[in-house]
C-alpha angles and dihedrals in degrees: 000000000000091000092053091048091048092048090050091049091050091049093051091047091050091051091049092049090047088064089067093064107096120231123197112235102177137161108199118202118284107253100185128347120228113256113238140143113271095256092051093045090051091050091047091050091049099046110018111023100087093063103022103048142049089249099078115163103224105209126202091265090064089070096060120083132253090022089053091058093053094046094046090048092049092049092048091049093045093050091046093052097042129352119185089194090063099034098128092041090063120096109266093238091052090047089054091052091048091048090055091052095052096072091042096050095042094040093050091049092242091124127092092030117242095245091053092046091050091051092044108032093173089058092067108111118236118236089258091052091048090051091050093050093045093049091047092048090052091053090051091050094048115093112250116259115252111271094011116145121255114268116270121233114269125242090262091065092058091048091048092049089050089054094247120141123194118206119215112265093248091061101046 
């Protein structure tokens, strides 16, 4: 019984000490917002934005170690792989590769990740939202037709320029 009590005391002490390790929870400035139709942008905000943009909503759970370490690592990795807040700052060839991955990842159910979806049930995209994101991703990956006009800014750009910020539905 003493060994169990000692082990429990050591575990509690370790968790308390873990809170002293700082974790960066940053939201750098938005450089250029991805251009997408309003329905797609809404689905991206709902299901992808927390890890793949500079507008992460850092919930209360992101302040408790070791959960904070996992969340910060996932956000850093998500932003590094694809960041919708830097979309136009990314090299066009890299953007094309990313655009090809969007339909694959969403279609296979790999995005959003299961752990994120379990922690944020309202962030799970509906089948219709998945279809919208997949179709949009395919249009991004397709080479533009000769003589086609340049893409127009999405609805999100106008909101951003007006200073409006929309929180994902699961955080309202």
